[in-house]
N, CA and C of each residue as an Amber inpcrd file, in Angstrom:
protein
   579
  24.0310000  -7.7080000 -13.3680000  23.9600000  -7.8550000 -11.9770000
  25.2290000  -7.2370000 -11.2040000  25.0660000  -6.4430000 -10.4180000
  26.0370000  -5.8590000  -9.8740000  26.7310000  -6.8810000  -8.9920000
  28.0290000  -6.8310000  -8.9460000  28.6340000  -7.7400000  -8.2830000
  28.5000000  -8.0640000  -6.7300000  28.1600000  -7.2090000  -6.0960000
  27.7860000  -7.3020000  -4.4300000  26.4270000  -7.3780000  -4.2370000
  25.5180000  -7.4510000  -5.0590000  24.1870000  -7.4680000  -4.8230000
  23.9610000  -8.7230000  -3.9000000  24.2490000  -9.9930000  -4.2540000
  24.0520000 -11.0000000  -3.5190000  24.4500000 -11.0350000  -2.1760000
  25.7400000 -10.3160000  -1.8980000  26.2370000 -10.1940000  -0.4470000
  25.1830000  -9.2220000   0.1710000  24.8930000  -7.9950000  -0.6400000
  23.8800000  -7.0020000  -0.0080000  22.4990000  -7.5230000   0.2920000
  22.1510000  -8.6010000  -0.3760000  21.0300000  -9.2680000  -0.0890000
  20.9710000 -10.3460000   1.2440000  22.1670000 -10.6440000   1.3610000
  22.3790000 -11.7020000   2.2740000  22.3550000 -10.7480000   3.6710000
  23.0000000  -9.3930000   3.4750000  22.8630000  -8.3520000   4.5200000
  21.6530000  -8.0440000   4.8120000  20.7650000  -7.8130000   3.8470000
  19.3280000  -7.4530000   4.1540000  18.7320000  -8.2240000   5.0130000
  18.9750000  -9.6600000   4.6350000  18.1380000 -10.7060000   5.4020000
  18.8670000 -10.8850000   6.7930000  19.7370000 -10.0980000   7.1550000
  20.2580000  -9.9270000   8.4420000  19.6600000  -8.8140000   9.1140000
  18.9690000  -7.9130000   8.2490000  18.4090000  -6.8530000   9.0050000
  19.1870000  -5.6780000   8.8440000  19.9490000  -5.3740000   7.7860000
  20.7280000  -4.3760000   7.5090000  20.0980000  -3.2190000   6.9870000
  19.6700000  -2.3460000   7.5360000  18.7900000  -1.3530000   7.0050000
  19.3570000  -0.5810000   5.5800000  20.8360000  -0.4850000   5.6840000
  21.5810000   0.3430000   4.5500000  21.4930000  -0.7280000   3.4000000
  21.4460000  -2.1120000   3.5000000  21.3320000  -2.8380000   2.2630000
  19.9280000  -2.7830000   1.5600000  19.0380000  -2.6180000   2.7160000
  17.5830000  -2.4760000   2.1970000  17.5970000  -1.1520000   1.5090000
  17.9220000  -0.2160000   2.0270000  17.8420000   1.1790000   1.2500000
  18.7880000   1.0790000  -0.0460000  19.7060000   0.3950000  -0.2440000
  20.2730000   0.2200000  -1.4680000  19.4390000  -0.4890000  -2.5710000
  18.8360000  -1.3220000  -2.1970000  17.7010000  -2.1450000  -3.1470000
  16.6750000  -1.1090000  -3.4700000  15.9380000  -0.3630000  -2.2160000
  15.0380000   0.7670000  -2.4010000  15.3160000   1.4300000  -3.6300000
  16.3660000   2.2980000  -3.1930000  17.0130000   3.4930000  -4.3210000
  17.1860000   2.8530000  -5.5320000  18.0910000   1.7520000  -5.7020000
  18.3180000   1.0050000  -6.8160000  17.1790000   0.7820000  -7.9030000
  16.1710000   0.1240000  -7.3590000  15.1400000  -0.7520000  -7.9930000
  13.7010000  -0.0710000  -8.0320000  13.3160000   1.0550000  -7.1230000
  12.2130000   1.5190000  -6.8750000  11.6680000   2.0030000  -8.0670000
  12.2430000   2.7030000  -8.9580000  11.7810000   3.3160000 -10.2620000
  11.6510000   2.2920000 -11.2090000  12.2900000   1.5050000 -11.5560000
  12.2430000   0.5790000 -12.5940000  11.3490000  -0.5820000 -11.9390000
  10.9600000  -0.8270000 -10.8580000   9.9500000  -1.7280000 -10.3300000
   8.4770000  -1.1280000 -10.6310000   8.5220000   0.0880000 -10.4820000
   7.2470000   1.0220000 -10.5930000   6.7570000   0.9890000 -12.0410000
   8.0050000   1.3230000 -12.6170000   7.4300000   1.1590000 -14.4190000
   6.8350000  -0.0420000 -14.7680000   7.6080000  -1.2290000 -14.2190000
   7.0290000  -2.5840000 -14.4420000   5.7150000  -2.6960000 -13.9520000
   5.5280000  -2.2040000 -12.9260000   3.8060000  -2.3200000 -12.1180000
   3.1020000  -1.5730000 -12.7850000   3.2650000  -0.4970000 -13.4570000
   2.6110000   0.4600000 -14.0370000   2.2830000  -0.1390000 -15.6120000
   3.1140000  -0.7440000 -16.0200000   3.0230000  -1.5850000 -17.3310000
   1.8510000  -2.4810000 -17.2040000   1.8950000  -3.1430000 -16.1910000
   0.8930000  -4.2700000 -15.6760000  -0.4970000  -3.8080000 -15.4510000
  -0.2830000  -2.9160000 -14.3040000  -1.8800000  -2.4690000 -13.6550000
  -2.3640000  -1.1270000 -14.4460000  -1.5470000  -0.3230000 -15.2620000
  -1.8990000   0.6350000 -16.0140000  -2.5610000   1.7020000 -15.0880000
  -2.3130000   1.7640000 -13.8790000  -2.8270000   2.7730000 -12.8040000
  -1.4640000   3.2020000 -12.1560000  -1.2930000   4.5820000 -12.3380000
  -0.1480000   5.0440000 -11.3270000   0.0220000   4.7050000  -9.8610000
  -1.2720000   4.9790000  -9.0830000  -1.2610000   5.1440000  -7.7660000
  -0.9080000   3.7960000  -7.4510000  -1.8500000   2.6980000  -8.2640000
  -1.9530000   1.4990000  -7.8710000  -0.4260000   0.8850000  -7.7350000
   0.4340000   1.4320000  -9.1760000   1.5120000   0.6910000  -9.3260000
   2.2900000   1.1980000  -8.1800000   2.3590000   2.4600000  -7.6640000
   3.2600000   3.0880000  -6.6210000   2.9730000   2.0050000  -5.2990000
   1.6540000   1.8510000  -4.8980000   1.3020000   1.0200000  -3.8860000
   1.8980000  -0.3810000  -3.8730000   1.8970000  -0.8390000  -5.1020000
   2.2770000  -2.3350000  -5.3440000   3.8090000  -2.4380000  -4.9540000
   4.3990000  -1.4300000  -5.5570000   6.0980000  -1.3050000  -4.9860000
   6.1830000  -1.0380000  -3.7540000   5.7840000  -0.2590000  -3.2080000
   5.6740000   0.0000000  -1.8040000   5.3960000  -1.3360000  -1.0070000
   4.4380000  -1.9920000  -1.1340000   3.7650000  -3.2880000  -0.6630000
   5.0120000  -4.0830000  -0.6590000   5.5780000  -4.2150000  -1.9330000
   6.5550000  -5.2980000  -2.2890000   7.8270000  -4.9260000  -1.2800000
   8.1840000  -3.7820000  -1.1160000   9.3610000  -3.6530000  -0.2530000
   8.9890000  -3.6450000   1.2270000   7.7900000  -3.4840000   1.7570000
   7.3450000  -3.7400000   3.0890000   7.5150000  -5.1780000   3.2410000
   6.8540000  -5.9450000   2.0940000   6.9660000  -7.5290000   2.4110000
   8.6810000  -7.8250000   2.3990000   9.3040000  -7.3120000   1.5730000
  10.8090000  -7.6570000   1.3720000  11.2830000  -7.4480000   2.6040000
  11.2010000  -6.5000000   3.4570000  11.5290000  -6.3400000   4.9950000
  11.1210000  -6.9700000   5.7880000   9.7980000  -7.2930000   5.8600000
   8.9190000  -8.0320000   6.9390000   9.2420000  -9.6710000   6.4310000
   9.4870000  -9.9760000   5.6360000   9.8580000 -11.5210000   5.4660000
  11.2550000 -11.7810000   5.0680000  12.2450000 -10.8290000   5.2490000
  13.5820000 -10.8750000   4.8050000  14.1990000 -12.2130000   5.3250000
  13.8780000 -12.6210000   6.3980000  14.6520000 -13.9850000   7.0640000
  14.2740000 -15.0770000   6.4310000  12.9350000 -15.2490000   5.7570000
  12.3200000 -16.3260000   5.3280000  12.8660000 -16.5080000   4.0150000
  13.2700000 -15.4130000   3.1980000  13.6480000 -15.3370000   1.7220000
  14.7510000 -16.6060000   1.3630000  14.4810000 -17.2490000   0.4140000
  15.5050000 -18.3430000  -0.1770000  15.7480000 -17.7490000  -1.7750000
  16.8610000 -17.2770000  -1.7690000  17.1980000 -16.4960000  -2.9150000
  17.9270000 -17.6160000  -4.1250000  17.0710000 -17.8630000  -5.1610000
  17.5500000 -18.4760000  -6.2120000  17.6400000 -17.6060000  -7.5760000
  18.6810000 -17.2930000  -7.7500000  18.8910000 -16.4180000  -8.9420000
  19.2970000 -14.8570000  -8.4170000  19.1850000 -14.0190000  -9.0670000
  19.6250000 -12.6640000  -8.7080000  18.7880000 -11.8400000  -7.9510000
  19.0920000 -10.8970000  -6.8150000  18.0130000 -10.2290000  -6.2620000
  17.1060000  -9.3670000  -7.1460000  17.6080000  -8.6400000  -8.3100000
  16.8720000  -8.0330000  -9.2520000  15.5520000  -8.9680000  -9.6470000
  16.0670000 -10.3000000 -10.1940000  14.8450000 -10.9980000 -10.7390000
  13.8880000 -11.1790000  -9.4900000  14.3810000 -11.5700000  -8.4280000
  13.5220000 -11.7970000  -7.2390000  12.5370000 -10.6970000  -6.8230000
  12.9140000  -9.5100000  -7.0800000  12.2260000  -8.1930000  -6.8360000
  10.9590000  -8.1430000  -7.9460000  11.5270000  -8.4120000  -9.1200000
  10.7350000  -8.1840000 -10.3450000   9.7260000  -9.4100000 -10.1230000
   9.8350000 -10.4360000  -9.9400000   8.9920000 -11.7150000  -9.5560000
   7.8260000 -11.3430000  -8.4130000   8.3670000 -10.7030000  -7.2090000
   7.6080000 -10.0450000  -6.2470000   6.4630000  -8.9410000  -6.7550000
   7.2260000  -8.2390000  -7.3440000   6.0270000  -7.3520000  -8.0400000
   5.1470000  -7.7850000  -9.0110000   5.4990000  -8.6390000  -9.7730000
   4.6740000  -9.4680000 -10.7090000   3.4760000 -10.0430000  -9.7810000
   3.8810000 -10.7120000  -8.8950000   2.9180000 -11.5910000  -7.9330000
   2.0760000 -10.3640000  -7.0740000   2.6220000  -9.3930000  -6.7660000
   1.8450000  -8.3620000  -6.1820000   0.5910000  -7.7690000  -7.2510000
   1.3140000  -7.7440000  -8.4400000   0.3050000  -7.2420000  -9.3600000
  -0.7750000  -8.3320000  -9.5940000  -0.5440000  -9.6690000  -9.6260000
  -1.5880000 -10.6940000  -9.6790000  -2.3600000 -10.3780000  -8.4070000
  -2.0260000 -10.3930000  -7.2890000  -2.9730000 -10.1860000  -5.8930000
  -3.6680000  -8.7940000  -6.1290000  -3.2990000  -8.0760000  -6.8250000
  -3.9580000  -6.7910000  -7.0940000  -5.3510000  -6.9700000  -7.8540000
  -4.9660000  -7.8520000  -9.0630000  -6.0830000  -8.0230000  -9.9440000
  -7.1540000  -8.9580000  -9.3050000  -6.6160000  -9.9460000  -8.2620000
  -7.6620000 -10.5750000  -7.6820000  -8.7300000  -9.5900000  -6.6530000
  -7.8030000  -8.8240000  -6.0890000  -8.5410000  -8.2970000  -5.1280000
  -9.4270000  -7.1170000  -5.9420000  -8.9960000  -6.7090000  -7.0220000
  -9.6570000  -5.8330000  -7.8660000 -11.1030000  -6.3590000  -8.5230000
 -11.0460000  -7.8170000  -8.7620000 -12.1030000  -8.3400000  -9.1230000
 -13.2410000  -8.5660000  -7.8030000 -12.8020000  -8.8370000  -6.8260000
 -13.6290000  -8.8290000  -5.6300000 -14.1980000  -7.4810000  -5.3450000
 -13.3400000  -6.4550000  -5.5720000 -13.8960000  -5.1460000  -5.2000000
 -14.7690000  -4.7190000  -6.2450000 -14.5310000  -5.1380000  -7.5600000
 -15.6800000  -4.9800000  -8.5070000 -17.0280000  -5.5140000  -8.3190000
 -16.9830000  -6.6530000  -7.6770000 -18.1530000  -7.1880000  -7.1510000
 -18.9420000  -6.5270000  -6.0950000 -18.2290000  -6.1620000  -5.0920000
 -18.4880000  -5.2370000  -4.0400000 -19.0380000  -3.7780000  -4.6140000
 -18.4660000  -3.2230000  -5.5540000 -19.2950000  -2.1720000  -6.3210000
 -20.4240000  -2.4400000  -6.9830000 -20.2820000  -3.6770000  -7.6090000
 -21.5710000  -4.0030000  -8.2190000 -22.8990000  -4.3580000  -7.5460000
 -22.4520000  -4.7930000  -6.1360000 -23.4750000  -4.8760000  -5.4190000
 -24.2790000  -3.6820000  -4.9780000 -23.6480000  -2.6380000  -4.4900000
 -23.9430000  -1.1660000  -4.2440000 -24.8190000  -0.4740000  -5.5260000
 -24.1770000  -0.7160000  -6.5610000 -24.8270000  -0.1610000  -7.9690000
 -26.4320000  -0.8360000  -7.7930000 -26.3500000  -2.0730000  -7.6590000
 -27.7840000  -2.6890000  -7.7250000 -28.5740000  -2.6390000  -6.6130000
 -28.3100000  -1.7890000  -5.3200000 -28.7020000  -1.6530000  -4.2920000
 -28.9260000  -0.1110000  -3.9910000 -29.1390000   0.5230000  -4.9440000
 -28.9840000   1.9140000  -4.8140000 -29.8420000   2.6280000  -3.8390000
 -29.9690000   3.9720000  -3.3100000 -30.6530000   4.4460000  -2.4410000
 -31.9310000   4.6250000  -3.2400000 -32.9570000   4.5390000  -2.3860000
 -34.4810000   4.6970000  -2.9650000 -34.7810000   6.0730000  -2.7410000
 -35.6280000   6.4740000  -3.9760000 -36.1210000   7.8960000  -3.7040000
 -37.4380000   7.9150000  -2.8190000 -37.2700000   9.3540000  -2.0290000
 -38.6970000   9.2090000  -1.1890000 -39.5230000  10.3250000  -2.1380000
 -40.7000000  10.6080000  -1.4200000 -41.8250000  11.2300000  -2.3680000
 -41.2810000  12.8070000  -2.9560000 -40.3070000  13.5100000  -2.2510000
 -39.9730000  14.5440000  -2.4030000 -39.0800000  14.5530000  -3.8210000
 -38.4790000  13.6030000  -4.0350000 -37.6480000  13.1480000  -5.0520000
 -36.1570000  13.3190000  -4.6740000 -35.7780000  13.5860000  -3.4870000
 -34.5640000  13.4140000  -2.9900000 -34.1840000  11.8100000  -2.5610000
 -32.9790000  11.8340000  -2.3650000 -32.2840000  10.4620000  -2.2270000
 -32.2580000  10.3640000  -0.4960000 -32.6510000   9.0950000  -0.1230000
 -32.2610000   8.6670000   1.3050000 -30.9120000   7.8120000   1.2030000
 -29.9250000   7.8790000   2.1110000 -28.8580000   7.0800000   1.9940000
 -29.1680000   5.6200000   2.2490000 -28.5280000   4.7780000   1.6460000
 -28.5600000   3.2950000   2.0280000 -27.7930000   2.9270000   3.1050000
 -28.7020000   2.5980000   3.9770000 -28.1640000   2.4330000   5.5190000
 -27.0640000   1.4280000   5.7010000 -26.8070000   0.5570000   4.8980000
 -25.8100000  -0.6920000   5.1250000 -24.4010000   0.2920000   4.6910000
 -24.4260000   0.8660000   3.6620000 -23.4360000   1.9120000   3.0520000
 -22.9020000   2.8570000   4.1380000 -23.9300000   3.3290000   4.5050000
 -23.7320000   4.6320000   5.6830000 -22.9890000   4.0790000   6.9910000
 -23.4230000   2.8830000   7.4600000 -22.8580000   2.2030000   8.4980000
 -21.4960000   1.6990000   8.1930000 -21.1280000   1.0880000   7.1550000
 -19.7960000   0.8050000   6.6390000 -19.1090000   1.9390000   6.3970000
 -19.2920000   2.9610000   5.7310000 -18.6070000   4.2380000   5.7350000
 -17.8890000   4.8840000   7.1520000 -19.1230000   4.6250000   8.0250000
 -18.6790000   5.2380000   9.3950000 -17.5880000   4.4390000  10.0400000
 -17.9230000   3.0520000   9.9930000 -17.0190000   2.2060000  10.6160000
 -15.8150000   2.3710000  10.0910000 -15.5760000   2.2380000   8.8410000
 -14.2440000   2.3730000   8.0360000 -13.5300000   3.8260000   8.3910000
 -14.3430000   4.8840000   8.5520000 -13.5810000   6.0180000   9.0720000
 -13.0040000   5.9570000  10.5560000 -13.9250000   5.5400000  11.1400000
 -13.5050000   5.0640000  12.6530000 -12.2730000   4.3170000  12.7600000
 -12.2800000   3.2660000  12.1230000 -11.0560000   2.2720000  12.4450000
  -9.9320000   3.0150000  11.6100000 -10.0630000   3.7980000  10.3910000
  -8.9380000   4.6550000   9.7750000  -8.3610000   5.5750000  10.8870000
  -9.2900000   6.1960000  11.4290000  -8.6230000   7.1890000  12.4560000
  -8.1050000   6.6780000  13.5960000  -8.6730000   5.4830000  14.1290000
  -7.9150000   4.7620000  15.2120000  -6.4950000   4.2390000  14.9100000
  -6.4460000   3.6980000  13.6510000  -5.0900000   3.0060000  13.0310000
  -4.1930000   4.3450000  13.0840000  -4.6040000   5.2810000  12.2720000
  -3.7550000   6.3910000  12.1070000  -2.9880000   7.1820000  13.3940000
  -3.6620000   7.1310000  14.5910000  -3.4120000   7.6370000  15.7020000
  -2.4220000   6.7150000  16.2450000  -2.4260000   5.3950000  16.2040000
  -1.7250000   4.4240000  16.4720000  -0.0690000   4.4430000  15.9240000
  -0.0280000   5.0480000  14.9550000   1.2070000   5.2590000  14.2410000
   2.0220000   5.9670000  15.0960000   3.4250000   5.7840000  15.1290000
   4.7150000   6.5950000  15.8020000   4.5180000   8.0790000  15.1580000
   4.7170000   9.0310000  15.8410000   4.6400000  10.6460000  15.7180000
   5.0280000  11.0160000  14.0740000   6.3410000  10.6010000  13.9830000
   6.9170000  10.9680000  12.6890000   6.0980000  10.4260000  11.3310000
   5.9030000   9.1880000  11.6450000   5.1900000   8.1110000  10.7700000
   3.7020000   8.7870000  10.5830000   2.9730000   9.1050000  11.8650000
   1.6200000   9.5530000  11.5610000   1.6450000  10.8670000  10.7490000
   2.4980000  11.9800000  11.0290000   2.6270000  13.1960000  10.4980000
   2.8630000  12.9140000   8.9670000   3.7760000  12.0450000   8.4100000
   4.0800000  11.7750000   7.0360000   2.8050000  10.8970000   6.3450000
   2.3390000  10.0080000   7.2290000   0.9310000   9.7480000   6.5350000
  -0.1480000  10.5470000   6.3210000  -0.4500000  11.1570000   7.2580000
  -1.4650000  12.2730000   7.3370000  -1.1210000  13.2950000   5.8060000
  -0.0230000  13.8560000   6.0330000   0.3350000  14.6820000   4.9740000
   0.3930000  14.0710000   3.5500000   0.9700000  12.8830000   3.3050000
   0.6250000  12.1570000   2.0940000  -0.6770000  11.7670000   1.8330000
  -1.1440000  10.9830000   2.6280000  -2.4780000  10.2390000   2.1710000
  -3.8710000  11.3400000   2.5970000  -3.7080000  12.1620000   3.3690000
  -4.9370000  12.6430000   3.6750000  -4.8340000  14.0000000   3.0860000
  -3.8320000  14.7260000   3.0880000  -3.5660000  16.0440000   2.5800000
  -3.0080000  16.1280000   1.0300000  -2.8620000  15.0000000   0.5140000
  -2.3610000  14.9370000  -0.6930000  -1.0250000  15.5160000  -1.0200000
  -0.1710000  15.6190000  -0.3050000   1.0670000  16.3780000  -0.2500000
   2.3220000  15.6670000  -0.8260000   3.0760000  15.8630000  -1.7380000
   4.2020000  15.3260000  -2.4160000   5.3550000  15.1020000  -1.3240000
   6.1750000  13.7940000  -1.6850000   7.0600000  13.5060000  -0.7780000
   8.1140000  14.6190000  -0.4250000   8.4500000  15.1780000  -1.6260000
   9.5370000  16.3270000  -1.3860000   8.9970000  17.3620000  -0.5460000
   7.7380000  17.6620000  -0.7610000   7.2410000  18.8190000   0.0640000
   7.2330000  18.5160000   1.6420000   6.7270000  17.0430000   1.8480000
   6.7220000  16.6660000   3.0410000   8.1750000  16.6260000   3.8200000
   9.0440000  16.0330000   3.0260000  10.5020000  16.1190000   3.4790000
  10.9380000  17.5090000   3.8150000  10.6760000  18.7640000   3.0180000
  10.7540000  19.8890000   3.4170000  10.3580000  20.4960000   4.5980000
   8.9360000  20.1120000   4.6610000   8.4030000  20.6550000   5.9380000
   8.7430000  19.9740000   7.1130000   9.1020000  18.7480000   7.1520000
   9.4780000  18.3000000   8.3160000  11.1980000  18.0620000   8.5850000
  11.6320000  18.5190000   7.8210000  13.1540000  18.7660000   7.7300000
  13.8270000  17.4380000   7.6860000  13.4620000  16.6920000   6.9290000
  13.6890000  15.0030000   6.8320000  14.2280000  14.7760000   5.2920000
  14.5880000  13.6760000   5.0300000  15.1700000  13.2440000   3.4800000
  13.6590000  12.7480000   3.0710000  13.8330000  12.7970000   1.5100000
  12.7570000  12.3450000   0.8270000  12.6780000  10.5280000   1.2490000
  13.9570000   9.9850000   1.2120000  13.8590000   8.5850000   1.6410000
  13.5620000   8.1430000   2.9080000  13.6040000   9.1110000   3.8620000
  13.0230000   8.9540000   5.1180000  11.2540000   9.1690000   4.9700000
  11.0330000  10.0110000   4.3190000   9.3780000  10.0540000   4.0710000
   8.9970000   8.8470000   3.4660000   9.5830000   8.3700000   2.3860000
   9.1030000   6.7960000   1.6440000   9.1030000   5.8840000   2.6120000
  10.0160000   5.6810000   3.5970000  10.3860000   4.6790000   4.5170000
   9.1030000   4.5410000   5.4690000   8.8590000   5.7420000   6.0620000
   7.9490000   6.4390000   7.0990000   6.4720000   5.8140000   6.3780000
   6.2700000   6.2450000   5.2270000   4.9690000   6.4240000   4.4010000
   4.8290000   4.5590000   4.1990000   5.7870000   3.9710000   3.7810000
   5.7570000   2.6770000   3.8830000   5.2030000   1.7000000   5.0800000
   5.6290000   2.1150000   6.2480000   5.5010000   1.6610000   7.4320000
   4.0160000   1.9120000   7.8020000   3.7430000   3.3200000   7.4950000
   2.2810000   3.6280000   7.8150000   1.2290000   3.0650000   7.0710000
   1.4310000   2.8260000   5.6290000   0.6090000   1.9370000   4.9790000
   0.3850000   0.7020000   5.1780000   1.3990000  -0.0090000   5.6010000
   1.4780000  -1.3430000   5.9920000   0.8060000  -1.5170000   7.3420000
   0.9310000  -0.6640000   8.3500000   0.1110000  -0.6930000   9.4620000
  -1.0810000  -0.5060000   9.5670000  -1.6160000   0.5940000   8.5550000
  -3.1300000   0.9540000   8.5300000  -3.6290000  -0.3830000   7.5960000
  -3.0700000  -0.8450000   6.4200000  -3.5350000  -1.9790000   5.9090000
  -4.0410000  -2.9580000   6.6590000  -3.1210000  -3.2940000   7.7180000
  -3.1850000  -4.4770000   8.4840000  -4.4130000  -4.3990000   9.3280000
  -4.5340000  -2.8660000  10.0380000  -5.7390000  -2.4320000  10.9240000
  -7.0630000  -2.8540000  10.0920000  -7.0810000  -2.3120000   8.6680000
  -8.3760000  -2.2220000   7.9770000  -8.5350000  -3.3800000   7.1720000
  -7.6620000  -4.6510000   7.2580000  -7.8440000  -5.6030000   6.5500000
  -8.9930000  -6.4810000   6.9460000  -9.2750000  -6.7610000   7.9050000
 -10.7630000  -7.3540000   8.2310000 -11.9350000  -6.8280000   7.9820000
 -11.9210000  -5.5460000   8.1400000 -13.1570000  -4.6840000   7.4670000
 -13.2020000  -4.8330000   6.1430000 -12.1910000  -4.6490000   5.3450000
 -12.0160000  -4.9360000   3.6590000 -12.6920000  -6.0880000   3.6020000
 -12.0470000  -7.2500000   3.7960000 -12.4640000  -8.7580000   3.5430000
 -13.8330000  -8.9040000   3.9880000 -14.3680000  -8.3170000   5.0080000
 -15.7580000  -8.4230000   5.2700000 -16.6110000  -7.8270000   4.1280000
 -16.1700000  -6.4360000   3.9000000 -16.8890000  -5.9570000   2.6710000
 -16.9780000  -6.7670000   1.3110000 -15.9010000  -7.1520000   0.9950000
 -15.8790000  -8.0070000  -0.1900000 -16.6620000  -9.2350000  -0.2650000
 -16.7220000  -9.7030000   0.9460000 -17.7140000 -10.9930000   0.9230000
 -19.4090000 -10.8520000   1.1860000 -19.5920000  -9.7130000   1.1290000
 -20.8930000  -9.3750000   1.0940000 -21.6650000 -10.0590000  -0.1060000
 -20.8670000  -9.8950000  -1.2330000 -21.5760000 -10.2010000  -2.8760000
 -21.9100000 -11.5480000  -2.7430000
C-alpha cells in the first residue's frame, strides 16, 4: 500500500475531487481486469468499475474504512459483480418470457409485433431520451457520443477539447443519472415473469 493512501481516502471522504481522481487513475485498470475475470464480459466489467467509482463518490461520507483503500475498492467491485449476476439472472427470466411469447404469424406468413414488447420499447426510448436531455450540456454530449454514437473516450476528448479523464468523469455521471431515471422501468420489466 502506498503510504499516503489512507490519508487520501480521508480526503476523498471530505469531498476532495483530486483524491478521488487519484484512486480512479491508480486503480481503474486493475479493478477492470478483476471485474473482467469474474464477469467475462468487457463492457459489463467496465460498467461495473464505473458504477463502483460512482458509488464510492456518492457514499464517500458513510464509508468506514477497515483495511486498505485498495482492498476496499476490490471488495466493492466484487460486490458489484455479485449484483450484476443477480440482475442478469432476473434479466434472463425476462428474455425467457419474451422467447416463450413470440409474435404470432398472420396468414401471409409475416410476423406481427408482440404488443407489450412494442409498448415497453417505446416507453423505454421515451424515458431514455428525456433522461439524456436532463443531463448538463457537457455530460450530455459525452454520453451521446459514447453510448449512442459508439465513439472511444480518446476521440470524444479530442473532439470536445477536454481530457480523457474528464470524459470518463462526465460519462460516469451521465450513466449514473440515466440508470437512476430508468431504474423503475427496468425493475418493472424484470418483475413481469
